[in-house]
C-alpha positions in Angstrom: 75.9 116.9 97.8 76.2 120.7 97.4 77.4 122.7 100.3 78.3 126.3 101.0 81.5 126.8 103.0 82.0 130.1 104.7 85.7 130.8 105.4 87.5 133.7 107.1 90.1 135.4 104.9 92.9 133.5 106.7 91.1 130.2 106.1 90.6 131.1 102.4 94.3 131.9 102.0 95.3 128.6 103.7 92.9 126.7 101.5 94.2 128.4 98.4 97.8 127.6 99.5 96.9 124.0 100.1 95.2 123.6 96.8 98.2 125.2 95.0 100.7 122.9 96.7 98.6 119.8 95.9 97.9 121.0 92.4 94.1 120.6 92.8 91.1 122.9 93.0 90.1 124.5 96.3 87.0 122.2 96.4 89.2 119.1 96.0 91.7 120.4 98.6 88.9 120.9 101.1 87.4 117.5 100.5 90.8 115.8 100.9 91.5 117.8 104.1 88.2 116.7 105.6 88.8 113.0 104.6 92.4 113.1 106.0 91.4 114.7 109.2 88.6 112.2 109.8 90.9 109.3 109.1 93.6 110.7 111.4 91.0 111.3 114.2 89.7 107.7 114.0 93.2 106.3 113.9 94.3 108.5 116.9 91.2 107.4 118.8 92.0 103.7 118.1 95.6 104.1 119.2 94.5 105.8 122.4 92.1 102.9 123.1 94.7 100.3 122.4 97.2 102.1 124.7 94.6 102.3 127.4 93.8 98.6 127.1 97.5 97.7 127.2 98.1 99.9 130.3 95.1 98.3 132.0 96.2 94.8 131.0 99.8 95.2 132.1 99.3 97.6 135.0 100.9 95.4 137.6 103.9 94.7 135.4 104.3 98.4 134.5 104.3 99.3 138.2 106.9 96.7 139.0 109.1 97.9 136.1 108.8 101.5 137.3 110.3 100.6 140.7 
């Protein structure tokens, strides 16, 4: 799918730097960055959910340990 991406000068420089470091085109660097950010966000959300479930499940024990 084609898409136009408008970047500030600072974002353009950052993208060019990222592409250079990774040895890929700016288009590929942008695509990778989007994919990695999405995966990281989903993983972080899952970790938060598991942590919340654990705190709920072991709330009594955690309170006792804290005393």
